[in-house]
NUDOGU-11600 format. One record per residue (C-alpha): residue in one letter; x, y, z. Coordinates in pm, whole numbers, padded with zeros to 5 digits, always signed. Example, Ala and Ser with C-alpha at 12.3 -4.5 7.8 and 13.67 -1.06 7.14 Angstrom:
! residues 2
A+01230-00450+00780
S+01367-00106+00714
***
This chain:
! residues 657
M+01964+00413-06988
S+01680+00302-07165
A+01458+00494-07398
S+01127+00494-07207
H+01369+00623-06895
K+01535+00905-07080
N+01193+01029-07162
L+01125+01048-06815
H+01325+01367-06769
S+01278+01507-07099
K+00918+01504-07159
L+00617+01656-06996
S+00341+01413-06975
I-00011+01396-06766
G+00133+01094-06604
G+00457+01208-06526
L+00282+01541-06338
L+00087+01278-06188
I+00381+01046-06041
T+00543+01400-05932
L+00286+01418-05717
G+00285+01099-05574
I+00658+01061-05508
I+00805+01443-05439
Y+00551+01680-05232
G+00479+01436-04943
D+00698+01629-04718
I+00604+01979-04831
G+00232+01906-04927
T+00195+01787-04559
S+00352+02084-04378
P-00020+02234-04320
L-00056+01977-04082
Y+00164+02143-03808
V+00286+02496-03918
M-00004+02749-03838
K-00040+02512-03464
A+00323+02556-03419
I+00345+02920-03532
L+00039+03006-03251
G+00153+02790-02986
D-00037+02823-02662
Y-00095+03178-02708
A-00477+03343-02770
I-00508+03417-03123
N-00438+03777-03243
A-00525+03863-03626
D-00178+04039-03652
I+00036+03722-03596
V-00181+03533-03757
L-00127+03744-04084
G+00216+03730-04021
G+00254+03393-03974
I+00108+03341-04312
S+00300+03616-04453
C+00574+03463-04337
V+00506+03125-04483
F+00392+03285-04824
W+00738+03482-04869
T+00899+03172-04714
L+00743+02918-04976
T+00800+03201-05286
L+01178+03277-05193
Q+01292+02960-05075
T+01149+02674-05249
T+01009+02825-05574
I+01267+03058-05615
K+01597+02866-05490
Y+01460+02467-05562
V+01238+02492-05818
L+01423+02733-06044
I+01772+02749-05976
T+01901+02443-05800
L+01698+02177-06028
S+01887+02288-06314
A+02186+02171-06129
D+02140+01805-06239
N+02353+01515-06313
H+02210+01393-06613
G+01874+01409-06458
E+01998+01317-06115
G+01931+01553-05812
G+02039+01602-05454
I+02347+01734-05285
F+02566+01446-05359
A+02479+01471-05748
L+02575+01861-05671
Y+02858+01752-05521
A+02995+01517-05818
L+02924+01816-06045
V+03128+02055-05878
K+03436+01784-05787
K+03535+01894-06078
T+03660+02210-05980
K+03918+02047-05791
I+03847+02238-05470
Q+03930+01948-05173
W+03695+02115-04898
L+03428+02102-05119
I+03379+01759-04923
V+03271+01866-04659
P+02963+02044-04703
A+02879+01753-04880
I+02897+01506-04580
I+02765+01759-04350
G+02485+01824-04638
G+02415+01470-04664
S+02428+01339-04350
A+02172+01631-04189
L+01939+01522-04464
L+01944+01143-04357
A+01937+01229-04013
D+01625+01457-04096
G+01470+01123-04277
I+01447+00991-03928
I+01231+01271-03778
T+01028+01349-04084
P+00793+01000-04075
P+00709+01033-03706
I+00611+01399-03698
S+00381+01389-04051
I+00191+01058-03906
S+00144+01176-03548
S+00018+01508-03680
A-00226+01321-03896
V-00354+01065-03644
E-00383+01293-03370
G-00715+01426-03565
I-00886+01115-03410
R-00893+01309-03077
A-01145+01596-03237
F-01385+01263-03226
Y-01247+01085-02904
P-01122+01354-02674
T-01014+01098-02403
M-00796+00936-02624
K-00487+00839-02466
T-00138+00926-02577
E-00007+00564-02539
T-00272+00455-02791
I-00208+00706-03039
V+00205+00639-02984
Y+00089+00275-03058
I-00104+00342-03397
V+00172+00565-03538
I+00442+00250-03466
G+00216+00020-03630
I+00171+00267-03931
L+00552+00301-03946
F+00627-00067-03942
I+00361-00139-04220
L+00534+00153-04425
F+00882+00048-04358
T+00771-00351-04453
I+00676-00276-04770
Q+00942-00091-04885
Q+01112-00415-05014
F+00858-00424-05264
G+00940-00127-05467
T+00752+00176-05516
K+00617+00051-05808
L+00291-00109-05660
V+00242+00192-05418
G+00321+00433-05652
K-00009+00352-05809
F-00170+00461-05506
F+00044+00753-05454
A-00048+00934-05730
P-00432+00979-05714
M-00409+00981-05348
M-00185+01294-05326
L-00419+01450-05602
I-00678+01383-05363
W-00526+01558-05067
F-00358+01860-05248
A-00766+01911-05408
M-00882+01894-05043
L-00603+02153-04916
G-00721+02406-05165
T-01109+02344-05121
L-01103+02350-04743
G-00887+02686-04790
T-01118+02855-05029
I-01448+02803-04839
Q-01274+02963-04578
I-01111+03265-04781
I-01452+03302-04872
T-01598+03407-04530
H-01267+03664-04498
P-01146+03784-04818
E-00926+04062-04634
V-00660+03765-04530
I-00538+03815-04894
K-00346+04137-04787
A-00091+03880-04586
V+00066+03878-04929
N+00242+04228-04817
P+00552+04142-04695
Y+00511+04417-04432
Y+00311+04180-04214
A+00582+03870-04215
Y+00844+04200-04119
H+00563+04294-03840
L+00538+03936-03711
L+00892+03915-03554
S+00825+04260-03348
I+00485+04136-03198
H+00511+03740-03160
P+00578+03672-02798
D+00904+03441-02906
G+01019+03736-03107
F+01239+03653-03420
F+01260+03274-03308
V+00929+03235-03431
L+01098+03200-03779
G+01175+02837-03670
F+00820+02736-03682
V+00788+02908-04000
F+01078+02750-04187
L+00868+02397-04126
C+00670+02491-04419
T+00987+02479-04657
T+01138+02167-04504
G+01050+01930-04787
A+01251+02141-05072
E+01577+01946-04969
A+01370+01627-05056
L+01240+01763-05355
Y+01550+01827-05523
S+01716+01453-05424
D+01392+01285-05605
M+01441+01508-05924
G+01597+01182-06068
H+01237+01001-06043
C+01048+01211-06224
G+01234+01523-06410
R+01284+01870-06406
K+00983+01959-06596
N+00730+01779-06434
I+00830+01934-06106
R+00815+02256-06200
I+00456+02252-06370
S+00332+02051-06122
W+00468+02277-05833
I+00239+02587-05983
F-00073+02341-05885
V+00090+02224-05563
K+00219+02605-05425
T-00139+02750-05535
T-00304+02464-05292
L-00076+02482-05004
V-00091+02882-05011
L-00521+02869-05046
N-00503+02606-04717
Y-00251+02837-04538
F-00471+03148-04583
G-00808+02935-04524
Q-00649+02858-04201
A-00570+03236-04122
A-00919+03361-04226
Y-01102+03098-03988
L-00802+03189-03666
I-00866+03564-03741
H-01277+03499-03717
H-01211+03338-03361
E-00986+03603-03253
G-00893+03613-02883
S-00964+03233-02779
T-00665+03002-02765
L-00658+02682-02980
Q-00695+02461-02694
Q-01033+02599-02623
L-01110+02566-02990
G-01032+02233-03054
G-00928+02040-02718
E-00560+01940-02616
N-00498+01885-02965
G-00648+02193-03115
N-00497+02186-03497
P-00621+02490-03722
F-00575+02214-04003
Y-00861+02007-03867
L-01084+02290-03735
I-01161+02446-04056
M-01306+02107-04164
P-01684+02078-04126
H-01754+01811-03839
W-01944+01564-04105
F-01603+01582-04326
L-01369+01472-03994
P-01367+01114-04046
F-01269+01160-04421
G-01045+01427-04358
I-00842+01242-04115
V-00771+00917-04319
V-00671+01156-04583
A-00409+01326-04389
T-00292+01014-04248
L-00230+00845-04588
A-00071+01181-04750
A+00172+01178-04415
V+00238+00811-04509
I+00342+00918-04859
A+00529+01173-04743
S+00755+00951-04530
Q+00785+00725-04855
A+00940+01040-05042
L+01203+01052-04765
I+01302+00686-04720
S+01361+00619-05110
G+01549+00946-05116
S+01732+00781-04817
F+01800+00506-05024
T+01958+00695-05329
L+02177+00922-05054
I+02329+00600-04947
N+02372+00435-05257
E+02540+00730-05420
A+02735+00768-05115
M+02928+00428-05157
R+02990+00557-05485
L+03170+00854-05381
N+03368+00639-05108
F+03178+00788-04825
W+02997+00490-04700
P+03100+00146-04624
K+02953-00112-04871
V+02591-00239-04814
K+02401-00491-04971
I+02126-00319-05212
K+01853-00492-05367
Y+01648-00349-05694
P+01304-00457-05610
T+01176-00373-05950
E+01291-00317-06341
V+01247+00071-06308
K+01579+00256-06291
G+01692+00460-05981
Q+01440+00242-05785
L+01644+00068-05508
Y+01600-00116-05141
I+01853-00110-04900
P+01767-00351-04598
S+02009-00217-04348
I+01915+00148-04410
N+01567+00078-04368
W+01565-00099-04048
L+01805+00148-03903
L+01547+00445-04041
F+01242+00241-03901
F+01395+00171-03527
G+01528+00574-03534
C+01158+00652-03627
V+01036+00417-03349
G+01281+00573-03128
I+01158+00945-03207
V+00837+00839-03141
L+00913+00672-02758
H+01107+00960-02703
F+00879+01290-02792
E+00509+01111-02772
K+00329+01422-02912
S+00377+01607-03251
G+00379+01951-03097
N+00709+01799-02906
M+00900+01702-03241
E+00827+02061-03396
H+01064+02173-03163
A+01304+01920-03285
Y+01248+01943-03649
G+01438+02166-03870
L+01735+02221-03705
A+01905+01936-03948
I+01739+02012-04235
I+01824+02396-04250
L+02228+02279-04205
C+02158+02087-04556
M+02068+02382-04702
I+02294+02597-04646
M+02536+02326-04754
T+02375+02296-05028
T+02398+02670-05116
I+02752+02675-05094
L+02777+02422-05315
L+02549+02590-05563
N+02772+02909-05546
Y+03068+02676-05700
Y+02833+02552-05972
L+02753+02873-06064
I+03103+02992-06078
M+03177+02671-06302
K+02862+02733-06516
R+03031+03147-06529
V+02715+03277-06436
K+02790+03667-06405
L+02916+03804-06052
Y+02673+04113-06042
L+02363+03808-06062
M+02542+03542-05857
V+02669+03727-05552
P+02339+03890-05497
L+02172+03595-05495
I+02414+03356-05268
T+02411+03667-05001
I+02065+03689-04990
Y+01997+03320-04945
L+02298+03294-04693
L+02097+03571-04521
I+01762+03393-04519
E+01901+03045-04447
F+02127+03172-04151
S+01869+03356-04000
F+01660+03054-03998
L+01940+02870-03822
I+01955+03114-03573
A+01573+03097-03504
N+01617+02703-03506
I+01912+02720-03258
T+01651+02754-02978
K+01537+02415-03039
F+01883+02239-03000
A+01800+02221-02629
E+01417+02114-02696
G+01518+01826-02873
G+01715+01929-03146
Y+02027+01762-02975
V+01835+01417-03112
T+01888+01507-03480
L+02202+01660-03452
I+02321+01345-03239
I+02226+01160-03535
A+02365+01373-03783
M+02735+01393-03595
I+02719+01015-03623
L+02674+00992-03986
I+02945+01254-04024
S+03197+01105-03843
I+03115+00755-04030
M+03135+00933-04358
T+03442+01116-04257
I+03609+00810-04114
W+03548+00615-04436
Y+03677+00859-04683
L+04024+00932-04471
A+04083+00602-04482
K+04008+00545-04812
R+04297+00803-04855
I+04518+00655-04638
N+04515+00330-04799
K+04520+00476-05152
S+04856+00682-05029
Y+04966+00376-04927
T+04937+00123-05203
K+05258+00042-05420
I+05184+00039-05753
I+05430-00132-05986
K+05428-00129-06410
I+05304-00435-06578
D+05544-00451-06830
D+05836-00527-06574
Y+05665-00865-06464
K+05531-00955-06823
K+05807-01172-06911
V+05788-01374-06594
L+05423-01408-06590
M+05454-01558-06941
E+05713-01796-06801
L+05508-01926-06505
S+05235-02017-06726
E+05432-02216-06952
D+05625-02387-06615
L+05493-02736-06571
S+05690-02814-06263
I+05446-02592-06060
P+05118-02752-06045
K+04850-02541-06207
Y+04633-02314-05965
A+04336-02258-06207
T+04302-02183-06580
H+04201-01874-06542
L+04329-01631-06260
V+04121-01304-06199
Y+04190-01053-05952
M+04041-00702-05894
T+04240-00434-05902
N+04255-00085-05791
A+04527+00069-06026
N+04373+00350-06249
R+04581+00286-06508
V+04614+00027-06738
D+04956-00048-06756
E+04968-00054-06362
L+04893-00311-06104
E+04932-00290-05715
E+05255-00491-05620
K+05031-00704-05362
V+04878-00856-05675
I+05230-00929-05808
Y+05326-01059-05460
S+05058-01276-05451
I+05102-01470-05792
L+05509-01480-05758
Q+05564-01532-05441
K+05273-01659-05168
R+05258-01967-05344
P+05348-01949-05723
K+05028-01952-05880
R+05027-02075-06215
A+04736-01998-06471
D+04683-02030-06827
I+04542-01648-06842
Y+04603-01370-06600
W+04284-01123-06605
F+04308-00803-06404
V+03971-00628-06351
H+03949-00266-06252
V+03602-00125-06206
N+03563+00255-06254
I+03273+00480-06108
L+03150+00762-06297
T+03020+01069-06186
E+02724+01026-06420
P+02425+00780-06314
Y+02408+00534-06553
K+02623+00415-06765
T+02783+00036-06872
Q+03079+00010-07090
Y+03389-00172-07068
K+03789-00204-07226
V+03974-00480-07286
T+04350-00451-07331
E+04536-00728-07435
I+04854-00735-07222
A+05031-01057-07357
K+04833-01265-07649
D+04675-01558-07483
D+04802-01486-07137
I+04739-01147-06967
Y+04445-00893-07018
R+04261-00644-06835
I+03937-00559-06847
D+03814-00187-06710
F+03459-00157-06636
N+03313+00214-06649
L+02981+00219-06441
G+02741+00459-06359
F+02705+00562-06004
R+02375+00414-05998
E+02438+00109-06145
P+02429-00215-05970
T+02817-00360-05962
K+02742-00717-06051
I+03127-00832-06142
N+03059-01170-06206
L+02742-01190-06472
M+02932-00865-06666
F+03265-01031-06665
R+03107-01346-06795
E+02918-01143-07043
V+03243-00977-07152
I+03434-01341-07208
R+03155-01468-07439
D+03185-01131-07622
M+03596-01210-07657
V+03539-01590-07756
K+03263-01495-08024
R+03515-01231-08173
G+03799-01479-08164
E+04020-01262-07957
V+04064-01547-07685
D+04043-01921-07652
I+03887-02037-07301
T+03900-02412-07317
S+04077-02563-07084
R+04437-02673-07180
Y+04443-02979-07007
E+04484-03200-07345
S+04206-03445-07222
L+03993-03153-07184
N+04097-02908-07465
K+04014-03245-07704
N+03624-03246-07577
N+03613-02852-07597
I+03563-02818-07179
I+03575-02466-07065
G+03876-02397-06802
D+03757-02308-06498
F+03779-01900-06312
K+03922-01832-05996
F+03882-01500-05838
V+04164-01403-05590
L+04028-01095-05344
S+04295-00926-05110
E+04147-00839-04762
K+04373-00586-04585
F+04419-00609-04186
L+04613-00335-03985
S+04958-00477-03925
N+05122-00493-03562
D+05445-00343-03728
N+05271-00001-03786
D+05411+00331-03642
L+05104+00554-03705
R+05091+00906-03578
W+04751+00933-03367
H+04475+01053-03591
E+04590+00757-03840
N+04536+00553-03554
I+04185+00646-03436
I+04079+00675-03814
M+04245+00322-03951
N+04111+00113-03645
S+03777+00315-03670
Y+03755+00212-04038
F+03873-00163-03987
F+03542-00211-03691
I+03290-00063-03950
K+03442-00282-04253
K+03343-00572-04027
L+03010-00468-03974
S+02990-00405-04380
L+02964-00610-04697
S+03254-00806-04763
E+03427-00737-05124
E+03326-01056-05304
R+02963-00963-05221
A+02989-00610-05289
F+03106-00720-05650
G+02859-00979-05694
L+03074-01253-05708
D+02993-01621-05642
S+03171-01744-05318
S+03265-02106-05469
S+03518-01934-05721
V+03647-01681-05472
K+03972-01708-05289
I+04049-01433-05004
E+04403-01375-04958
K+04464-01129-04618
F+04728-00892-04632
P+04878-00671-04348
M+04877-00319-04417
V+05163-00172-04325
L+05160+00235-04274
H+05510+00388-04181
A+05715+00061-04067
P+05972+00115-03838
E+06284+00225-04039
N+06537+00049-03810
I+06490-00148-03489
G+06867-00156-03379
L+06935-00489-03292
T+07320-00556-03179
R+07424-00899-03252
I+07681-01051-03005
I+07965-01247-03114
K+08127-01495-02885
***
């Protein structure tokens, strides 16, 4: 881990605070674009409803975002990294098997949410154009939104370094604008400040036409809290906590400003005040300021989407390391740690977003679908957090009320959001279900796979391998033969590796290497260990890599060999006489085994579904050699039948003449 990266997590700096504004608060920061509009709906403005609405927003931001996420959850970091999978990696140590369920559901829900956040934020911002061109067709707005999305997803491959320089000052302007516009309105109607009294929030539920279900719209103000936790690795805890004071102040000022404006126009509807797309966010702006306001809002919405996209890459990368997701290609566009780009996920998200825009067309329709998936994610985080607090031995009299209060709040939000299912919430839930099933199949298949892998002791075969290495009657297969092994213990190997060396076609080599990659639960580490099993004949190398490190086995293996040669631990020159005289290095050949489902299987029905789905998904994912970063010129792939529950005895009868 580089020194500069370490400092990023521990040091508080103006630069760090600015970067935090640019990366983390996009999603929460753009909520004033649609929350009040959603709470009011098409009804006439009523002062009590307005006060109740902002009271609910104020307390949701305080309890949910400030206390739960900024104060408590950010403390649950895995070596500076946050997010639901990082939290799962921490509580995994409790050895409680079922905790994988909230981890998978939460991760899938967060990803599904990543598909609806960009369209709702960008559509809400672009619809502001209607303040100038009330006749503008919905199709035109849809095309503009898709165009912006296309540009946004295309620039992902260059990394966020380039964009980051632009993001931070942009978000600073955005929050300053939110605060200023709100303050101007509050000065005209200072009585809105009384909405800080939670009584108004409680009162709202009894007077709002939608009753309790209005909470579904209130919830939209805190949807970015989960993204804030996922992106902790980019900015560090201290920077997030300090900058949140500024962000929350400007958000609250803006909400209260919108309320002051609305109370002033009590009795009208939003449509009467601002045409078909009347939005209190734009209504509080002076007319001359609107063009500037729309541009800033659109840019802020794009930045909000950026935070979720980079969060999705991080999430999938962690899921791959935790064996929840098939191996996919990852690129590292910049030198900055933790910045990655996953092409397949990027374009999958893009098509998902475009689908959402075409399906819902207006941001008002998207509000109905938004929030259902994210509340599921928040409940799952609370469950995992509960076990984290148990692990940290937090006193029960503190923990029980805390977790109970949050489960109550979140289940209330969930129930209020349930009505959204029919109005479009089914879209995100279907996406989440697909993701959950991929993660579950992958995880279960890996477990079935592991339980049927026969492991043997290397010592039993050491003598045979050394003799094979010297047996000149067998043509030499390679100077160095390298096998990737999944056996965790240094003195063990899979049976199929020995089968491949001795029985398929005896593979004579001067030196046999067994390489094992161990993925750690901490993000950044690159260590290796060499075990000499037989001098100059058999070696094993164990790589210990952090779950955020790229697996580039080709380069790493070469580095290890160079180091061993330097220390005089191994001689890698070719053993052919003519080549040895001239110090020519011998060739390296990697052998990877690829399994296929054998026809001789006697599978139980559920194993059949899991394994067939697994092999289907595997076809679409990255091959082993590319996942390990090997050069295909020196790789031999061997296909192995995978036999689970082989039929014991077919029961043949011999006919004797």
